[in-house]
C-alpha positions in Angstrom: 21.9 -32.8 5.5 20.2 -29.6 4.1 18.1 -29.7 1.1 20.7 -28.0 -1.2 23.5 -30.5 -0.1 21.0 -33.3 -0.8 20.6 -31.9 -4.6 24.3 -31.4 -4.8 25.0 -35.0 -3.7 22.5 -36.3 -6.2 24.0 -34.7 -9.0 27.5 -35.7 -8.0 26.3 -39.4 -7.9 24.6 -38.9 -11.3 27.9 -37.6 -12.8 30.0 -40.4 -11.4 27.7 -43.3 -12.4 27.7 -41.9 -16.1 31.5 -42.7 -16.2 32.1 -39.6 -18.4 35.4 -37.8 -18.0 34.5 -34.1 -16.8 37.3 -32.5 -19.2 36.0 -34.5 -22.2 33.2 -31.8 -23.2 35.9 -29.1 -23.0 38.4 -31.0 -25.0 35.6 -31.5 -27.7 34.9 -27.8 -27.5 38.4 -27.1 -28.3 38.4 -29.6 -31.1 35.5 -27.9 -32.6 37.2 -24.5 -32.5 40.4 -25.5 -34.0 40.8 -24.3 -37.7 43.6 -24.7 -40.3 46.6 -22.6 -40.0 47.7 -20.3 -42.9 50.8 -18.9 -41.3 53.3 -18.1 -44.3 50.7 -19.2 -46.9 51.1 -17.3 -50.1 48.0 -15.9 -51.4 47.2 -13.7 -54.4 44.1 -11.5 -54.7 43.2 -10.2 -58.3 40.5 -7.8 -58.1 39.8 -4.3 -59.5 37.8 -3.0 -56.3 40.2 -1.4 -53.6 37.5 -2.1 -51.1 37.4 -5.9 -51.7 41.1 -6.2 -52.0 41.7 -4.3 -48.7 39.0 -6.2 -46.8 40.1 -9.7 -48.1 43.7 -8.9 -47.7 43.0 -7.7 -44.0 41.2 -11.0 -43.2 44.0 -13.4 -44.7 46.7 -11.2 -43.0 45.0 -11.7 -39.8 45.7 -15.5 -40.2 49.5 -14.7 -40.9 49.1 -15.4 -44.5 51.5 -13.5 -47.0 49.3 -11.6 -49.4 49.9 -10.4 -52.9 47.5 -7.7 -54.6 46.8 -7.1 -58.2 44.0 -4.8 -59.6 43.9 -6.2 -63.0 44.5 -9.6 -64.7 47.6 -8.7 -66.5 49.4 -7.7 -63.3 47.9 -10.6 -61.5 49.2 -13.1 -64.0 52.7 -11.4 -63.7 52.7 -11.9 -60.0 51.4 -15.5 -60.2 54.4 -16.3 -62.5 56.9 -14.5 -60.3 55.7 -15.3 -56.7 54.1 -18.6 -57.3 51.2 -18.2 -54.7 49.7 -21.3 -53.1 46.2 -20.2 -53.9 44.6 -17.3 -56.0 41.3 -15.3 -55.3 40.3 -14.1 -58.9 37.5 -11.7 -59.6 35.4 -12.4 -62.8 34.7 -8.7 -63.8 38.2 -7.1 -64.4 39.2 -4.3 -66.7 40.6 -5.4 -70.3 41.3 -9.1 -69.7 38.4 -10.6 -67.5 38.7 -13.4 -64.9 37.6 -16.3 -67.2 40.6 -15.5 -69.7 42.9 -15.0 -66.9 41.8 -18.5 -65.6 42.5 -19.9 -69.1 46.0 -18.6 -69.3 46.7 -19.8 -65.9 45.6 -23.4 -66.6 47.6 -23.5 -69.9 50.8 -22.3 -68.4 52.7 -25.3 -66.9 54.2 -23.2 -64.1 50.9 -22.0 -62.9 48.3 -24.8 -63.9 48.2 -26.6 -60.5 47.7 -23.4 -58.5 44.1 -23.5 -56.9 41.9 -20.7 -58.0 38.9 -19.5 -56.2 36.8 -17.3 -58.5 34.9 -14.2 -56.9 31.8 -12.4 -58.3 28.9 -10.5 -57.1 26.5 -12.4 -59.5 23.8 -14.2 -57.7 23.2 -16.7 -60.6 24.7 -20.1 -60.8 25.7 -19.6 -64.5 29.1 -18.1 -63.6 29.8 -20.7 -61.0 29.1 -23.4 -63.6 31.2 -21.8 -66.3 34.0 -21.0 -64.0 34.2 -24.6 -62.7 33.9 -25.9 -66.3 37.1 -24.1 -67.4 39.2 -25.0 -64.5 38.2 -23.1 -61.4 38.5 -25.0 -58.1 35.9 -23.0 -56.1 33.6 -20.0 -56.3 32.9 -17.3 -53.7 30.1 -14.8 -53.9 30.5 -11.0 -52.9 29.8 -9.8 -50.3 31.8 -12.5 -48.4 32.2 -13.1 -44.7 35.5 -14.0 -42.8 33.8 -17.5 -42.2 33.2 -18.2 -45.8 37.0 -17.2 -46.8 38.4 -19.7 -44.4 35.8 -22.3 -45.2 36.9 -22.0 -49.1 40.3 -22.6 -48.0 39.6 -25.6 -45.7 37.6 -27.1 -48.6 40.7 -26.9 -50.9 43.0 -28.6 -48.0 40.4 -31.4 -47.5 40.6 -31.9 -51.2 44.4 -32.1 -51.3 44.6 -29.0 -53.4 46.2 -27.0 -51.0 48.9 -28.0 -48.2 47.9 -28.7 -44.8 50.0 -26.4 -42.5 48.7 -27.8 -39.2 46.0 -26.4 -36.9 45.7 -23.3 -34.8 43.5 -23.2 -31.7 42.8 -19.4 -31.9 40.4 -18.2 -34.5 42.2 -15.7 -36.6 41.4 -12.1 -36.0 40.0 -12.8 -32.5 41.0 -10.5 -29.6 43.1 -13.3 -27.8 45.4 -13.7 -30.9 45.6 -10.1 -31.7 48.9 -8.2 -30.6 48.7 -5.9 -27.5 48.4 -2.2 -28.4 49.9 -0.9 -25.1 52.0 1.6 -25.2 51.4 2.8 -28.7 50.6 6.4 -29.5 47.1 7.0 -30.9 47.0 8.4 -34.6 45.6 11.9 -35.0 42.0 12.3 -36.4 41.9 12.5 -40.1 40.3 15.7 -41.6 36.8 15.4 -42.9 36.5 14.1 -46.6 36.5 16.6 -49.1 33.5 15.5 -51.1 33.5 18.8 -53.1 36.8 17.9 -54.7 35.5 14.5 -55.1 32.6 15.7 -57.0 34.7 17.8 -59.3 37.0 14.9 -60.2 34.1 13.4 -62.2 32.6 11.2 -59.8 29.3 12.8 -58.8 27.9 12.0 -55.4 25.1 9.7 -56.6 24.3 6.2 -56.2 26.1 3.8 -58.7 24.3 0.9 -60.4 25.7 -1.3 -57.9 24.0 0.5 -54.7 20.8 1.8 -56.5 17.7 0.4 -54.7 19.5 -1.0 -51.5 18.5 -0.1 -48.1 20.7 1.4 -45.5 20.8 -1.6 -43.6 21.8 -3.7 -46.6 24.5 -1.1 -47.1 25.8 -1.4 -43.8 25.8 -5.1 -44.1 27.9 -4.9 -47.2 30.5 -2.6 -45.6 30.7 -5.0 -42.7 31.3 -8.0 -45.0 33.9 -5.9 -46.7 35.8 -5.3 -43.2 34.6 -1.6 -43.0 32.6 0.2 -40.2 29.7 2.0 -41.5 30.0 4.6 -38.9 33.7 5.0 -39.0 34.3 8.6 -40.3 38.1 7.9 -41.0 37.3 4.9 -43.3 34.9 7.0 -45.1 37.5 9.8 -45.6 40.0 7.2 -46.8 37.5 5.7 -49.3 36.9 9.2 -50.8 40.6 10.0 -51.0 41.3 6.8 -52.9 38.3 7.5 -55.2 36.5 4.1 -53.9 33.0 5.0 -55.5 31.5 1.8 -54.3 32.6 2.2 -50.7 31.7 6.0 -50.6 28.2 5.1 -52.0 27.8 2.5 -49.4 28.8 4.6 -46.6 26.4 7.4 -47.7 23.5 5.0 -48.0 24.2 3.4 -44.8 23.7 6.8 -43.3 26.5 6.1 -40.4 29.0 9.1 -41.3 28.8 12.6 -41.4 28.9 14.1 -44.9 30.9 17.1 -45.3 30.6 19.1 -48.8 33.1 21.8 -47.9 36.7 21.9 -48.8 39.3 21.0 -46.1 41.0 23.9 -44.6 
């Protein structure tokens, strides 16, 4: 018997003597990779940032959730009454009525009071978390958020019995294996370069806002990634300019991953 065969034989005997099922580790791995299903779950997002709404909505739709969107509290409350969502992501800083006031109305309304509410804020201090939970929030999520954190918050509500358990799915939402095939689809034509001169004339001069002053290019890129945007994607940059999303435009420029064209489109 060769030296290699002796080693192979010894390893085989050790495995047999342990009495372990060779498939047990793979089954355990699959069990750990399971996550709750959100197929058909109705989720309402109330946030005045187009970028946040788009990013959060994209992540939730990748898990086959039904997503409703509102950019102010008044519209959000109307949607909550009409659509009866299973859970609400509610921003604190909103135009006119803020998130705290909206949360109070939700908890005072018999038709909405039992809907789980996850408050969302960019404030790093614990004061808002404490106050939000004191007036009836079920959880708190800080911006910028990650895909993992979003689903972790939903899983926490499921574990607490505040959100229905729709079963499990073995494939992580948004993974390449779960994504639909793109074969046979025509490529979209490239969008023209963003017209930053027109954006400047609209009253939003190209300068850093209070939310982006002092951050590094790496931090800007990290925030764009957390919001589901690619800092080097010229098409996404152009779309942010077109919709007047000042925060996203600032982050793209600070991140330095796109070409800034100050000339008008032809």
